[in-house]
N, C-alpha and C positions, 0 to 999 in steps of 0.2 A: 380484464384479461389476465390470465395466469401465464407468466413467463418463467420458463425453466432455465437454469443456468449451471454451468460448471466453471470453476476457476481453474486456470492452468498455472502450475507452479514450476519454477526452475529450482532444482536442488543440486548444488555444486558438490555435495557429498551424499549420494543416494543411500549409503548405509546409515546415516544419521536420521534420515527421513524429515529433515527440516528444509523449508523452502521459502522462496519469495514469490508472491503472486505477480505474474507478468502479463496475464491476459484473462479475458472472460468471454466465454461462448454462451450466447443466449438464444432461445428459440421459443416459438409459440405461434399458434394460428397458421401453421404451415410455412412460417418464415423464420430466418435465423440471422444473427448478426455477430460480428466479432469486434472487440476492442482490445488492443494490445499495446504494450510499451513500444513507442517508436512508429506505430502505424499511423500514417497520415493520408488524407484523401489526396489523389484518387487511388489508393492502394499502394502507395510508396512506403517503404520501411526504412527507418533510420536506426541502425543497430547501436548507436553510440550510448544510448541510455541503458541498454542491456549490457554493453561492454563494461560499464562501471560495476556490475554485479559479479564479474568474473575475477578469479584470482589472477595475479599478474602473469603467471606462467602460460595461461591459455587465453589471455585477453585478445590476442591477435586473431583468434578463431571466431570472434563475435559475429562475423559476416554470416555464419551458418544460421544464426537466429532469424535473419530475413527470409531464408528458405523455409524455416519452420512456420513463420507467420503466413507465408503464401500457401503452404500446405494446409494450415488450419482454415484459411479463407475458402480454399477450394473444397475442402471437406464439408463445410457448412453449406455451401451452395449446392453441392450434389445431394446432400442428405437432409436438407431442411424440412422436407415433407415426410420424412420417415424417422421419427424421433428414436425408435428402437435401434435402427442401423447407426444413427448418429452417436447414440450412447455407446454402442459397441466399439465404434471407431475411436471415441475418446478414451475408452477403457484400455485400448491397445497402445495408447501413447507411451505409457510407462515402459512397456516391453520394447517398442520400436526405438525409443530414445535411450535405452540402456539405463533407465531410471532417473535420468537427468530432467526430464519434462514429464509432469504428472497432472492429469485432470482429476482433481479431488472430487469428493462425493457431491451429488447433485443437490441443488437448492431450488427454491422457487420464490417469486415475488409477484404480488398482485399489482398490476399496473393499469391505471385508468387510461381511457382512450385519449390519444394525442389529438388536439384540435387539427382539423383538416387545413393544411396550408393552402395558399393561393398560388396562382401562376403555374409554372411547370411542375413545382413540387406537389401540386394537387394530384398529379398522376401516380404518385407513390401509393402502393397498397397500404391501407390503414394498419394492417397487421404488421407489415414491415416497419412502418414508422414507429409503432409502439415498441416493437422488439429493439429497434435501434436506440430509441430513447431509454428503454430499460437497461440495455447494455452500457450506455453512457453513464447512467446513474451508478450502476454496479461497479463500473470501472473506476469512477471517481472515488467511490467509497472504499472499495476492497483492493484495488490495485494501486492507484495513485496515492491512497492513504498512507502507504509506506510500511505496513507491518507484514511480517512473513505470513502469519496465519489469517490475515484479514481483520478488519475492524468493524464491530457492530455499528449499524447506522445511528442508533440513539447515542452511543458514546461519541461518535464524530460530531453529531449535532450539538452535544454538550460542549465539546471542544470549540466548535465554531462560535457558540454563544459566549463562552468565557473569553475568547480572544477578541471578539467584537466589542463586548461590553467594556473590557479592560482598555480598549483602544490601543492595544499593543501594535496591531498592524497599521494603525493610522499615524503613529508617532514616528515610524521609521520604515526601514526596508525589510519587511517580513517575507521571506521566500519559502516556497513549498518544494519538498522532495529534493533537497540539496545534498551533495556528497562533498566530503573533505578528505584529502589525502594526508595521512600522517606517517612520518618516517618511522619504520619499525626495525631498521637494521641499516647496515652500511649501504646496501643497494636495494633495499626493499621498502615498500610502503604499504600501509593498510588503508583501504577505502572505507570510510565511515559514512553512514546514512543518517540524515536528519529529516524527519517529516516536515518540520518547521525550523527555520533558522533566521534569527533576527540579526541583521548586519549593522544597522545604524539605529539610534545614536550609540548604542552599545551592542556588543555581540552576545547573544543568548541562543543556546541550542535546546530544542524541545524533542523529546522522544515520547512515544505513546506506550502505555502499559495498561492493558485491559484485564481486570481481575474477574470479570463475570463470565468469561469463556472457560475453557478447560484449564485444568491445573498445568498441563504440559505447555499450552500456549503462553500462559502467564510466566512460567519459568523461563521459557525461551525468550520472551520479551524482556524480562528482567536481566538475563544474561547478556543480551545484546546491548541493553541500555547501560549497564554497568561498564562493559568493555568500552563502549563509545565515550562515556563520560570520563572514565579514567584516562584514556589515551589523549583526549582533547584537552583535559585539564593539565595533564603532565606536560603536554607540548605547548601550553600557554595559549591555546587557541580560544578557549572559552573558560571563563572563571568558574571555579567549583560551584559557587552559589547560583550562577546563571546556567548551569546544566540542570534543566528542569524536566522531570518526568510528569507528563500529564496522565492522570489515572482516573479510573472510576473508584467507587467506594470498595475498599478492601475488607474482606471478612477476617474473623479471628485466625483462621487457618493461614492467612497470608502474612502474618506477622514476621516470619523469617525473611520473606521476600521484601517487604517494605523496609525492614531494617537494613538489608543489603543496599537497597536503593538510596536510603538516607545517608549511608556512608560515602556514596559516590556523587551525590547531587541533592537537589531539592525536589520535593513531591508536592503536587497540587492536584487535589481531587476536584476535577472540573464539574462534578455534579453537586458540589457544596455551594451554598449561597455566597460564601466569601471568596470564591475562586477568582473573580476579576480583581478584587483588591489585593489578594495574595499574589497574583501575577505582577501587578504593578509594584508591589513591595519588593519582590525578588528581582525584577528586571530593572526598575528605575530607582530602587532604594527608598521608595516612599514609605512612610510610617503610618 
């Protein structure tokens, strides 16, 4: 079954055109599903995770996000059997939100049939079950993965493999999608995001930098990573060598970007055979 989807991004500065994925709308077979930050069954929305993405000055307005999630859910229910109308409504999001919420260009994923469940769940339309499952996979990979422009699935699979084989997660408290507040002035703080943060037995912060996407997304990821590493290292929160950029293989054109990363932290190409041992060396000091 082909499932079509649109990622929804929040852009705190519409003029820059950079954003963080906050939701995924998926549809196919006449059914649609939404997965979004803070959306919990049965349709309740906790805006606290979205609040962390906002500048301090407007953080108190995060409750508006819950209204947007409800609007998206209603839109999908009303137009799930009319993909053209649904696409048009998603296209209008940019205009209606003043450029702060944008549905990026459409993608699609081929998704196998979901095994028919038993009991009351067997009453669910198989198409709806497949779309929900696909939305969950996409959300996990492209929204909860923690990068503004999304993360290719093969790259995330390589990260998962490197972290698993290295046993970094097994030796301590490895957390996903963590934020840290760093003082940036007398009364101000900067909120920094780590897709992975190891708290024990040592603290290590991991950022993701994908070089196989567009040049613009790679530059954006490098800028975010360098800022995060520099601020956390200066504040003494994470040691410089344990500020680790998890990357795929960089090409010759990426040399200036990798040089910038190397000045602010350590790089590990998770697609390389020695990635697990390299991780253990950086995090645990093994030789």
